[in-house]
mmCIF file of the N, C-alpha and C atoms, coordinates in Angstrom:
data_MODEL
# 
_entry.id   MODEL 
# 
loop_
_atom_site.group_PDB 
_atom_site.id 
_atom_site.type_symbol 
_atom_site.label_atom_id 
_atom_site.label_alt_id 
_atom_site.label_comp_id 
_atom_site.label_asym_id 
_atom_site.label_entity_id 
_atom_site.label_seq_id 
_atom_site.pdbx_PDB_ins_code 
_atom_site.Cartn_x 
_atom_site.Cartn_y 
_atom_site.Cartn_z 
_atom_site.occupancy 
_atom_site.B_iso_or_equiv 
_atom_site.pdbx_formal_charge 
_atom_site.auth_seq_id 
_atom_site.auth_comp_id 
_atom_site.auth_asym_id 
_atom_site.auth_atom_id 
_atom_site.pdbx_PDB_model_num 
ATOM 1   N N  . MET A 1 1  ? 81.883  100.705 155.929 1.00 0.00 ? 1  MET A N  1 
ATOM 2   C CA . MET A 1 1  ? 82.102  101.113 157.211 1.00 0.00 ? 1  MET A CA 1 
ATOM 3   C C  . MET A 1 1  ? 81.031  100.827 158.146 1.00 0.00 ? 1  MET A C  1 
ATOM 4   N N  . HIS A 1 2  ? 81.342  100.310 159.345 1.00 0.00 ? 2  HIS A N  1 
ATOM 5   C CA . HIS A 1 2  ? 80.155  99.831  160.196 1.00 0.00 ? 2  HIS A CA 1 
ATOM 6   C C  . HIS A 1 2  ? 80.111  101.042 161.378 1.00 0.00 ? 2  HIS A C  1 
ATOM 7   N N  . LEU A 1 3  ? 79.029  101.425 161.772 1.00 0.00 ? 3  LEU A N  1 
ATOM 8   C CA . LEU A 1 3  ? 79.122  102.215 163.045 1.00 0.00 ? 3  LEU A CA 1 
ATOM 9   C C  . LEU A 1 3  ? 78.406  101.622 164.026 1.00 0.00 ? 3  LEU A C  1 
ATOM 10  N N  . ASN A 1 4  ? 78.702  101.679 165.233 1.00 0.00 ? 4  ASN A N  1 
ATOM 11  C CA . ASN A 1 4  ? 77.971  101.193 166.342 1.00 0.00 ? 4  ASN A CA 1 
ATOM 12  C C  . ASN A 1 4  ? 76.368  101.903 166.610 1.00 0.00 ? 4  ASN A C  1 
ATOM 13  N N  . HIS A 1 5  ? 76.495  103.202 166.114 1.00 0.00 ? 5  HIS A N  1 
ATOM 14  C CA . HIS A 1 5  ? 75.326  104.113 166.344 1.00 0.00 ? 5  HIS A CA 1 
ATOM 15  C C  . HIS A 1 5  ? 75.239  105.070 165.203 1.00 0.00 ? 5  HIS A C  1 
ATOM 16  N N  . PRO A 1 6  ? 73.990  105.579 164.922 1.00 0.00 ? 6  PRO A N  1 
ATOM 17  C CA . PRO A 1 6  ? 74.054  106.634 163.346 1.00 0.00 ? 6  PRO A CA 1 
ATOM 18  C C  . PRO A 1 6  ? 74.723  108.015 163.788 1.00 0.00 ? 6  PRO A C  1 
ATOM 19  N N  . PRO A 1 7  ? 75.500  108.371 162.916 1.00 0.00 ? 7  PRO A N  1 
ATOM 20  C CA . PRO A 1 7  ? 76.291  109.546 163.003 1.00 0.00 ? 7  PRO A CA 1 
ATOM 21  C C  . PRO A 1 7  ? 75.382  110.681 163.944 1.00 0.00 ? 7  PRO A C  1 
ATOM 22  N N  . ILE A 1 8  ? 74.027  110.789 163.547 1.00 0.00 ? 8  ILE A N  1 
ATOM 23  C CA . ILE A 1 8  ? 73.345  112.037 163.971 1.00 0.00 ? 8  ILE A CA 1 
ATOM 24  C C  . ILE A 1 8  ? 73.304  111.895 165.483 1.00 0.00 ? 8  ILE A C  1 
ATOM 25  N N  . ASP A 1 9  ? 73.876  110.778 166.112 1.00 0.00 ? 9  ASP A N  1 
ATOM 26  C CA . ASP A 1 9  ? 73.709  110.672 167.572 1.00 0.00 ? 9  ASP A CA 1 
ATOM 27  C C  . ASP A 1 9  ? 74.971  112.025 167.923 1.00 0.00 ? 9  ASP A C  1 
ATOM 28  N N  . ASP A 1 10 ? 75.856  112.216 167.438 1.00 0.00 ? 10 ASP A N  1 
ATOM 29  C CA . ASP A 1 10 ? 77.084  113.059 167.110 1.00 0.00 ? 10 ASP A CA 1 
ATOM 30  C C  . ASP A 1 10 ? 76.492  114.604 167.194 1.00 0.00 ? 10 ASP A C  1 
ATOM 31  N N  . VAL A 1 11 ? 75.288  114.885 166.694 1.00 0.00 ? 11 VAL A N  1 
ATOM 32  C CA . VAL A 1 11 ? 75.125  116.050 166.135 1.00 0.00 ? 11 VAL A CA 1 
ATOM 33  C C  . VAL A 1 11 ? 73.799  116.944 167.026 1.00 0.00 ? 11 VAL A C  1 
ATOM 34  N N  . PRO A 1 12 ? 74.007  117.597 167.963 1.00 0.00 ? 12 PRO A N  1 
ATOM 35  C CA . PRO A 1 12 ? 72.970  118.227 168.641 1.00 0.00 ? 12 PRO A CA 1 
ATOM 36  C C  . PRO A 1 12 ? 71.845  118.352 167.874 1.00 0.00 ? 12 PRO A C  1 
ATOM 37  N N  . LEU A 1 13 ? 70.820  117.914 168.447 1.00 0.00 ? 13 LEU A N  1 
ATOM 38  C CA . LEU A 1 13 ? 69.481  118.293 167.451 1.00 0.00 ? 13 LEU A CA 1 
ATOM 39  C C  . LEU A 1 13 ? 68.689  119.316 167.798 1.00 0.00 ? 13 LEU A C  1 
ATOM 40  N N  . GLU A 1 14 ? 69.185  120.001 168.807 1.00 0.00 ? 14 GLU A N  1 
ATOM 41  C CA . GLU A 1 14 ? 68.386  121.499 168.789 1.00 0.00 ? 14 GLU A CA 1 
ATOM 42  C C  . GLU A 1 14 ? 69.464  122.561 168.623 1.00 0.00 ? 14 GLU A C  1 
ATOM 43  N N  . LEU A 1 15 ? 69.186  123.035 167.414 1.00 0.00 ? 15 LEU A N  1 
ATOM 44  C CA . LEU A 1 15 ? 70.354  124.188 167.034 1.00 0.00 ? 15 LEU A CA 1 
ATOM 45  C C  . LEU A 1 15 ? 69.453  125.170 166.419 1.00 0.00 ? 15 LEU A C  1 
ATOM 46  N N  . SER A 1 16 ? 70.080  126.561 166.758 1.00 0.00 ? 16 SER A N  1 
ATOM 47  C CA . SER A 1 16 ? 69.420  127.580 166.343 1.00 0.00 ? 16 SER A CA 1 
ATOM 48  C C  . SER A 1 16 ? 69.344  127.660 164.601 1.00 0.00 ? 16 SER A C  1 
ATOM 49  N N  . ASP A 1 17 ? 68.758  128.642 164.098 1.00 0.00 ? 17 ASP A N  1 
ATOM 50  C CA . ASP A 1 17 ? 68.733  128.735 162.773 1.00 0.00 ? 17 ASP A CA 1 
ATOM 51  C C  . ASP A 1 17 ? 70.215  129.125 162.164 1.00 0.00 ? 17 ASP A C  1 
ATOM 52  N N  . GLN A 1 18 ? 70.934  129.867 163.050 1.00 0.00 ? 18 GLN A N  1 
ATOM 53  C CA . GLN A 1 18 ? 72.238  130.566 162.528 1.00 0.00 ? 18 GLN A CA 1 
ATOM 54  C C  . GLN A 1 18 ? 73.198  129.401 162.497 1.00 0.00 ? 18 GLN A C  1 
ATOM 55  N N  . GLU A 1 19 ? 72.850  128.182 163.607 1.00 0.00 ? 19 GLU A N  1 
ATOM 56  C CA . GLU A 1 19 ? 73.782  127.235 163.737 1.00 0.00 ? 19 GLU A CA 1 
ATOM 57  C C  . GLU A 1 19 ? 73.796  126.019 162.661 1.00 0.00 ? 19 GLU A C  1 
ATOM 58  N N  . VAL A 1 20 ? 72.338  125.940 162.401 1.00 0.00 ? 20 VAL A N  1 
ATOM 59  C CA . VAL A 1 20 ? 72.098  125.265 161.290 1.00 0.00 ? 20 VAL A CA 1 
ATOM 60  C C  . VAL A 1 20 ? 72.769  125.784 159.800 1.00 0.00 ? 20 VAL A C  1 
ATOM 61  N N  . ALA A 1 21 ? 72.689  126.854 159.731 1.00 0.00 ? 21 ALA A N  1 
ATOM 62  C CA . ALA A 1 21 ? 73.337  127.455 158.527 1.00 0.00 ? 21 ALA A CA 1 
ATOM 63  C C  . ALA A 1 21 ? 74.704  127.377 158.457 1.00 0.00 ? 21 ALA A C  1 
ATOM 64  N N  . ILE A 1 22 ? 75.372  127.211 159.482 1.00 0.00 ? 22 ILE A N  1 
ATOM 65  C CA . ILE A 1 22 ? 76.967  127.351 159.682 1.00 0.00 ? 22 ILE A CA 1 
ATOM 66  C C  . ILE A 1 22 ? 77.129  125.838 159.518 1.00 0.00 ? 22 ILE A C  1 
ATOM 67  N N  . LEU A 1 23 ? 76.359  125.039 160.283 1.00 0.00 ? 23 LEU A N  1 
ATOM 68  C CA . LEU A 1 23 ? 76.439  123.282 159.964 1.00 0.00 ? 23 LEU A CA 1 
ATOM 69  C C  . LEU A 1 23 ? 76.591  122.958 158.362 1.00 0.00 ? 23 LEU A C  1 
ATOM 70  N N  . MET A 1 24 ? 75.344  123.386 157.839 1.00 0.00 ? 24 MET A N  1 
ATOM 71  C CA . MET A 1 24 ? 75.325  122.833 156.621 1.00 0.00 ? 24 MET A CA 1 
ATOM 72  C C  . MET A 1 24 ? 76.255  123.378 155.624 1.00 0.00 ? 24 MET A C  1 
ATOM 73  N N  . GLU A 1 25 ? 76.633  124.763 155.857 1.00 0.00 ? 25 GLU A N  1 
ATOM 74  C CA . GLU A 1 25 ? 77.706  125.482 154.976 1.00 0.00 ? 25 GLU A CA 1 
ATOM 75  C C  . GLU A 1 25 ? 79.247  124.307 155.053 1.00 0.00 ? 25 GLU A C  1 
ATOM 76  N N  . ARG A 1 26 ? 79.373  124.165 156.213 1.00 0.00 ? 26 ARG A N  1 
ATOM 77  C CA . ARG A 1 26 ? 80.459  123.253 156.834 1.00 0.00 ? 26 ARG A CA 1 
ATOM 78  C C  . ARG A 1 26 ? 80.395  121.956 156.142 1.00 0.00 ? 26 ARG A C  1 
ATOM 79  N N  . LEU A 1 27 ? 79.085  121.199 155.883 1.00 0.00 ? 27 LEU A N  1 
ATOM 80  C CA . LEU A 1 27 ? 79.042  119.950 155.592 1.00 0.00 ? 27 LEU A CA 1 
ATOM 81  C C  . LEU A 1 27 ? 79.234  119.968 153.883 1.00 0.00 ? 27 LEU A C  1 
ATOM 82  N N  . HIS A 1 28 ? 78.733  121.177 153.214 1.00 0.00 ? 28 HIS A N  1 
ATOM 83  C CA . HIS A 1 28 ? 78.775  121.346 151.775 1.00 0.00 ? 28 HIS A CA 1 
ATOM 84  C C  . HIS A 1 28 ? 80.255  121.373 151.560 1.00 0.00 ? 28 HIS A C  1 
ATOM 85  N N  . GLN A 1 29 ? 81.196  122.099 152.282 1.00 0.00 ? 29 GLN A N  1 
ATOM 86  C CA . GLN A 1 29 ? 82.656  122.384 152.256 1.00 0.00 ? 29 GLN A CA 1 
ATOM 87  C C  . GLN A 1 29 ? 83.261  121.027 152.108 1.00 0.00 ? 29 GLN A C  1 
ATOM 88  N N  . ILE A 1 30 ? 82.794  120.432 153.099 1.00 0.00 ? 30 ILE A N  1 
ATOM 89  C CA . ILE A 1 30 ? 83.505  118.925 153.590 1.00 0.00 ? 30 ILE A CA 1 
ATOM 90  C C  . ILE A 1 30 ? 83.204  118.055 152.042 1.00 0.00 ? 30 ILE A C  1 
ATOM 91  N N  . THR A 1 31 ? 82.048  117.983 151.791 1.00 0.00 ? 31 THR A N  1 
ATOM 92  C CA . THR A 1 31 ? 81.529  117.135 150.707 1.00 0.00 ? 31 THR A CA 1 
ATOM 93  C C  . THR A 1 31 ? 82.343  117.702 149.674 1.00 0.00 ? 31 THR A C  1 
ATOM 94  N N  . ASP A 1 32 ? 82.382  118.868 148.872 1.00 0.00 ? 32 ASP A N  1 
ATOM 95  C CA . ASP A 1 32 ? 83.025  119.516 147.956 1.00 0.00 ? 32 ASP A CA 1 
ATOM 96  C C  . ASP A 1 32 ? 84.382  118.697 147.941 1.00 0.00 ? 32 ASP A C  1 
ATOM 97  N N  . THR A 1 33 ? 85.021  119.054 149.132 1.00 0.00 ? 33 THR A N  1 
ATOM 98  C CA . THR A 1 33 ? 86.455  118.519 149.354 1.00 0.00 ? 33 THR A CA 1 
ATOM 99  C C  . THR A 1 33 ? 86.824  117.044 148.887 1.00 0.00 ? 33 THR A C  1 
ATOM 100 N N  . LEU A 1 34 ? 85.790  116.422 149.616 1.00 0.00 ? 34 LEU A N  1 
ATOM 101 C CA . LEU A 1 34 ? 85.891  114.979 149.395 1.00 0.00 ? 34 LEU A CA 1 
ATOM 102 C C  . LEU A 1 34 ? 85.804  114.604 147.821 1.00 0.00 ? 34 LEU A C  1 
ATOM 103 N N  . GLU A 1 35 ? 84.778  114.991 147.346 1.00 0.00 ? 35 GLU A N  1 
ATOM 104 C CA . GLU A 1 35 ? 84.511  114.886 145.902 1.00 0.00 ? 35 GLU A CA 1 
ATOM 105 C C  . GLU A 1 35 ? 85.641  115.317 144.993 1.00 0.00 ? 35 GLU A C  1 
ATOM 106 N N  . GLN A 1 36 ? 86.024  116.224 145.510 1.00 0.00 ? 36 GLN A N  1 
ATOM 107 C CA . GLN A 1 36 ? 87.295  116.691 144.392 1.00 0.00 ? 36 GLN A CA 1 
ATOM 108 C C  . GLN A 1 36 ? 88.516  115.737 144.878 1.00 0.00 ? 36 GLN A C  1 
ATOM 109 N N  . HIS A 1 37 ? 88.832  115.414 145.913 1.00 0.00 ? 37 HIS A N  1 
ATOM 110 C CA . HIS A 1 37 ? 89.909  114.327 146.114 1.00 0.00 ? 37 HIS A CA 1 
ATOM 111 C C  . HIS A 1 37 ? 89.546  113.122 145.511 1.00 0.00 ? 37 HIS A C  1 
ATOM 112 N N  . TYR A 1 38 ? 88.453  112.660 145.969 1.00 0.00 ? 38 TYR A N  1 
ATOM 113 C CA . TYR A 1 38 ? 88.231  111.055 145.210 1.00 0.00 ? 38 TYR A CA 1 
ATOM 114 C C  . TYR A 1 38 ? 87.990  110.907 143.702 1.00 0.00 ? 38 TYR A C  1 
ATOM 115 N N  . TYR A 1 39 ? 87.572  112.170 143.021 1.00 0.00 ? 39 TYR A N  1 
ATOM 116 C CA . TYR A 1 39 ? 87.193  112.210 141.803 1.00 0.00 ? 39 TYR A CA 1 
ATOM 117 C C  . TYR A 1 39 ? 88.628  111.853 141.140 1.00 0.00 ? 39 TYR A C  1 
ATOM 118 N N  . ALA A 1 40 ? 89.653  112.751 141.411 1.00 0.00 ? 40 ALA A N  1 
ATOM 119 C CA . ALA A 1 40 ? 91.004  112.327 140.685 1.00 0.00 ? 40 ALA A CA 1 
ATOM 120 C C  . ALA A 1 40 ? 91.356  110.830 140.956 1.00 0.00 ? 40 ALA A C  1 
ATOM 121 N N  . GLN A 1 41 ? 91.203  110.272 142.314 1.00 0.00 ? 41 GLN A N  1 
ATOM 122 C CA . GLN A 1 41 ? 91.821  108.823 142.387 1.00 0.00 ? 41 GLN A CA 1 
ATOM 123 C C  . GLN A 1 41 ? 90.900  108.095 141.431 1.00 0.00 ? 41 GLN A C  1 
ATOM 124 N N  . LEU A 1 42 ? 89.488  107.941 141.442 1.00 0.00 ? 42 LEU A N  1 
ATOM 125 C CA . LEU A 1 42 ? 88.733  107.350 140.504 1.00 0.00 ? 42 LEU A CA 1 
ATOM 126 C C  . LEU A 1 42 ? 88.925  107.789 138.929 1.00 0.00 ? 42 LEU A C  1 
ATOM 127 N N  . HIS A 1 43 ? 89.409  108.853 138.579 1.00 0.00 ? 43 HIS A N  1 
ATOM 128 C CA . HIS A 1 43 ? 89.682  109.223 137.220 1.00 0.00 ? 43 HIS A CA 1 
ATOM 129 C C  . HIS A 1 43 ? 91.118  108.196 136.883 1.00 0.00 ? 43 HIS A C  1 
ATOM 130 N N  . ARG A 1 44 ? 91.919  108.418 137.917 1.00 0.00 ? 44 ARG A N  1 
ATOM 131 C CA . ARG A 1 44 ? 93.178  107.859 137.523 1.00 0.00 ? 44 ARG A CA 1 
ATOM 132 C C  . ARG A 1 44 ? 93.018  106.130 137.642 1.00 0.00 ? 44 ARG A C  1 
ATOM 133 N N  . LEU A 1 45 ? 92.149  105.449 138.284 1.00 0.00 ? 45 LEU A N  1 
ATOM 134 C CA . LEU A 1 45 ? 91.540  103.959 138.374 1.00 0.00 ? 45 LEU A CA 1 
ATOM 135 C C  . LEU A 1 45 ? 90.999  103.745 137.002 1.00 0.00 ? 45 LEU A C  1 
ATOM 136 N N  . GLU A 1 46 ? 90.082  104.679 136.485 1.00 0.00 ? 46 GLU A N  1 
ATOM 137 C CA . GLU A 1 46 ? 89.626  104.270 135.168 1.00 0.00 ? 46 GLU A CA 1 
ATOM 138 C C  . GLU A 1 46 ? 90.533  104.469 134.099 1.00 0.00 ? 46 GLU A C  1 
ATOM 139 N N  . GLN A 1 47 ? 91.330  105.319 134.019 1.00 0.00 ? 47 GLN A N  1 
ATOM 140 C CA . GLN A 1 47 ? 92.483  105.459 132.830 1.00 0.00 ? 47 GLN A CA 1 
ATOM 141 C C  . GLN A 1 47 ? 93.414  104.000 133.143 1.00 0.00 ? 47 GLN A C  1 
ATOM 142 N N  . GLU A 1 48 ? 93.617  104.098 134.299 1.00 0.00 ? 48 GLU A N  1 
ATOM 143 C CA . GLU A 1 48 ? 94.668  102.479 134.551 1.00 0.00 ? 48 GLU A CA 1 
ATOM 144 C C  . GLU A 1 48 ? 93.762  101.014 133.930 1.00 0.00 ? 48 GLU A C  1 
ATOM 145 N N  . ALA A 1 49 ? 92.459  101.259 134.263 1.00 0.00 ? 49 ALA A N  1 
ATOM 146 C CA . ALA A 1 49 ? 91.625  100.255 133.810 1.00 0.00 ? 49 ALA A CA 1 
ATOM 147 C C  . ALA A 1 49 ? 91.336  99.931  132.346 1.00 0.00 ? 49 ALA A C  1 
ATOM 148 N N  . ARG A 1 50 ? 91.157  101.157 131.642 1.00 0.00 ? 50 ARG A N  1 
ATOM 149 C CA . ARG A 1 50 ? 91.181  101.326 130.323 1.00 0.00 ? 50 ARG A CA 1 
ATOM 150 C C  . ARG A 1 50 ? 92.488  101.026 129.404 1.00 0.00 ? 50 ARG A C  1 
ATOM 151 N N  . CYS A 1 51 ? 93.390  101.476 130.061 1.00 0.00 ? 51 CYS A N  1 
ATOM 152 C CA . CYS A 1 51 ? 94.836  100.937 129.535 1.00 0.00 ? 51 CYS A CA 1 
ATOM 153 C C  . CYS A 1 51 ? 95.124  99.281  129.743 1.00 0.00 ? 51 CYS A C  1 
ATOM 154 N N  . ALA A 1 52 ? 94.750  98.923  130.811 1.00 0.00 ? 52 ALA A N  1 
ATOM 155 C CA . ALA A 1 52 ? 94.904  97.240  130.844 1.00 0.00 ? 52 ALA A CA 1 
ATOM 156 C C  . ALA A 1 52 ? 93.964  96.712  130.047 1.00 0.00 ? 52 ALA A C  1 
ATOM 157 N N  . SER A 1 53 ? 92.875  97.268  129.813 1.00 0.00 ? 53 SER A N  1 
ATOM 158 C CA . SER A 1 53 ? 91.983  96.458  128.809 1.00 0.00 ? 53 SER A CA 1 
ATOM 159 C C  . SER A 1 53 ? 92.399  96.509  127.297 1.00 0.00 ? 53 SER A C  1 
ATOM 160 N N  . TYR A 1 54 ? 93.344  97.110  126.839 1.00 0.00 ? 54 TYR A N  1 
ATOM 161 C CA . TYR A 1 54 ? 93.661  97.254  125.490 1.00 0.00 ? 54 TYR A CA 1 
ATOM 162 C C  . TYR A 1 54 ? 95.341  96.739  125.488 1.00 0.00 ? 54 TYR A C  1 
ATOM 163 N N  . PRO A 1 55 ? 95.498  95.596  125.141 1.00 0.00 ? 55 PRO A N  1 
ATOM 164 C CA . PRO A 1 55 ? 97.045  94.995  125.573 1.00 0.00 ? 55 PRO A CA 1 
ATOM 165 C C  . PRO A 1 55 ? 97.770  95.677  124.384 1.00 0.00 ? 55 PRO A C  1 
ATOM 166 N N  . GLY A 1 56 ? 98.939  95.995  124.700 1.00 0.00 ? 56 GLY A N  1 
ATOM 167 C CA . GLY A 1 56 ? 100.037 96.790  123.872 1.00 0.00 ? 56 GLY A CA 1 
ATOM 168 C C  . GLY A 1 56 ? 100.037 98.281  123.799 1.00 0.00 ? 56 GLY A C  1 
ATOM 169 N N  . SER A 1 57 ? 98.666  98.729  124.616 1.00 0.00 ? 57 SER A N  1 
ATOM 170 C CA . SER A 1 57 ? 98.765  100.351 124.542 1.00 0.00 ? 57 SER A CA 1 
ATOM 171 C C  . SER A 1 57 ? 99.101  100.802 125.786 1.00 0.00 ? 57 SER A C  1 
ATOM 172 N N  . ASP A 1 58 ? 99.919  101.846 125.253 1.00 0.00 ? 58 ASP A N  1 
ATOM 173 C CA . ASP A 1 58 ? 100.594 102.454 126.417 1.00 0.00 ? 58 ASP A CA 1 
ATOM 174 C C  . ASP A 1 58 ? 99.555  103.724 127.156 1.00 0.00 ? 58 ASP A C  1 
ATOM 175 N N  . SER A 1 59 ? 98.560  104.194 126.180 1.00 0.00 ? 59 SER A N  1 
ATOM 176 C CA . SER A 1 59 ? 97.832  105.295 126.914 1.00 0.00 ? 59 SER A CA 1 
ATOM 177 C C  . SER A 1 59 ? 96.293  105.073 126.542 1.00 0.00 ? 59 SER A C  1 
ATOM 178 N N  . ALA A 1 60 ? 95.407  105.681 127.272 1.00 0.00 ? 60 ALA A N  1 
ATOM 179 C CA . ALA A 1 60 ? 94.051  105.397 127.034 1.00 0.00 ? 60 ALA A CA 1 
ATOM 180 C C  . ALA A 1 60 ? 93.422  106.053 125.637 1.00 0.00 ? 60 ALA A C  1 
ATOM 181 N N  . PHE A 1 61 ? 94.505  106.701 125.223 1.00 0.00 ? 61 PHE A N  1 
ATOM 182 C CA . PHE A 1 61 ? 94.073  107.750 123.907 1.00 0.00 ? 61 PHE A CA 1 
ATOM 183 C C  . PHE A 1 61 ? 94.528  106.600 122.761 1.00 0.00 ? 61 PHE A C  1 
ATOM 184 N N  . ASP A 1 62 ? 95.179  105.411 123.120 1.00 0.00 ? 62 ASP A N  1 
ATOM 185 C CA . ASP A 1 62 ? 95.442  104.421 122.096 1.00 0.00 ? 62 ASP A CA 1 
ATOM 186 C C  . ASP A 1 62 ? 93.761  103.473 121.515 1.00 0.00 ? 62 ASP A C  1 
ATOM 187 N N  . ALA A 1 63 ? 92.822  103.782 122.613 1.00 0.00 ? 63 ALA A N  1 
ATOM 188 C CA . ALA A 1 63 ? 91.774  103.109 122.564 1.00 0.00 ? 63 ALA A CA 1 
ATOM 189 C C  . ALA A 1 63 ? 91.316  103.404 121.084 1.00 0.00 ? 63 ALA A C  1 
ATOM 190 N N  . PRO A 1 64 ? 90.513  102.234 120.573 1.00 0.00 ? 64 PRO A N  1 
ATOM 191 C CA . PRO A 1 64 ? 89.654  102.550 119.339 1.00 0.00 ? 64 PRO A CA 1 
ATOM 192 C C  . PRO A 1 64 ? 88.744  103.664 119.596 1.00 0.00 ? 64 PRO A C  1 
ATOM 193 N N  . GLU A 1 65 ? 88.261  104.419 118.457 1.00 0.00 ? 65 GLU A N  1 
ATOM 194 C CA . GLU A 1 65 ? 87.523  105.542 118.129 1.00 0.00 ? 65 GLU A CA 1 
ATOM 195 C C  . GLU A 1 65 ? 86.428  105.308 118.628 1.00 0.00 ? 65 GLU A C  1 
ATOM 196 N N  . SER A 1 66 ? 86.006  103.837 118.339 1.00 0.00 ? 66 SER A N  1 
ATOM 197 C CA . SER A 1 66 ? 84.354  103.538 118.630 1.00 0.00 ? 66 SER A CA 1 
ATOM 198 C C  . SER A 1 66 ? 84.135  103.193 120.038 1.00 0.00 ? 66 SER A C  1 
ATOM 199 N N  . ASP A 1 67 ? 85.290  103.340 120.811 1.00 0.00 ? 67 ASP A N  1 
ATOM 200 C CA . ASP A 1 67 ? 85.116  103.025 122.359 1.00 0.00 ? 67 ASP A CA 1 
ATOM 201 C C  . ASP A 1 67 ? 84.989  104.488 122.873 1.00 0.00 ? 67 ASP A C  1 
ATOM 202 N N  . PRO A 1 68 ? 83.591  104.487 123.554 1.00 0.00 ? 68 PRO A N  1 
ATOM 203 C CA . PRO A 1 68 ? 82.825  105.896 124.027 1.00 0.00 ? 68 PRO A CA 1 
ATOM 204 C C  . PRO A 1 68 ? 83.939  106.044 125.388 1.00 0.00 ? 68 PRO A C  1 
ATOM 205 N N  . PRO A 1 69 ? 83.916  107.498 125.548 1.00 0.00 ? 69 PRO A N  1 
ATOM 206 C CA . PRO A 1 69 ? 84.985  108.019 126.773 1.00 0.00 ? 69 PRO A CA 1 
ATOM 207 C C  . PRO A 1 69 ? 84.677  107.524 127.938 1.00 0.00 ? 69 PRO A C  1 
ATOM 208 N N  . PHE A 1 70 ? 83.313  107.112 128.302 1.00 0.00 ? 70 PHE A N  1 
ATOM 209 C CA . PHE A 1 70 ? 82.886  106.949 129.559 1.00 0.00 ? 70 PHE A CA 1 
ATOM 210 C C  . PHE A 1 70 ? 81.989  105.765 129.453 1.00 0.00 ? 70 PHE A C  1 
# 
């Protein structure tokens, strides 16, 4: 993603202590939500890639036991 300006330009630089605390809490909530959402997609992608790497296998559980889980 290419931005014409840094995202900090959209955030007021003069915030009260309370406003900073609220902003940081909201950013943590957004980050947690994104991580949870994209973790599921990445996990699904890894499972598909793992299945594709073992021809004839219908499941990642069919992988050889010597194959590490991650």
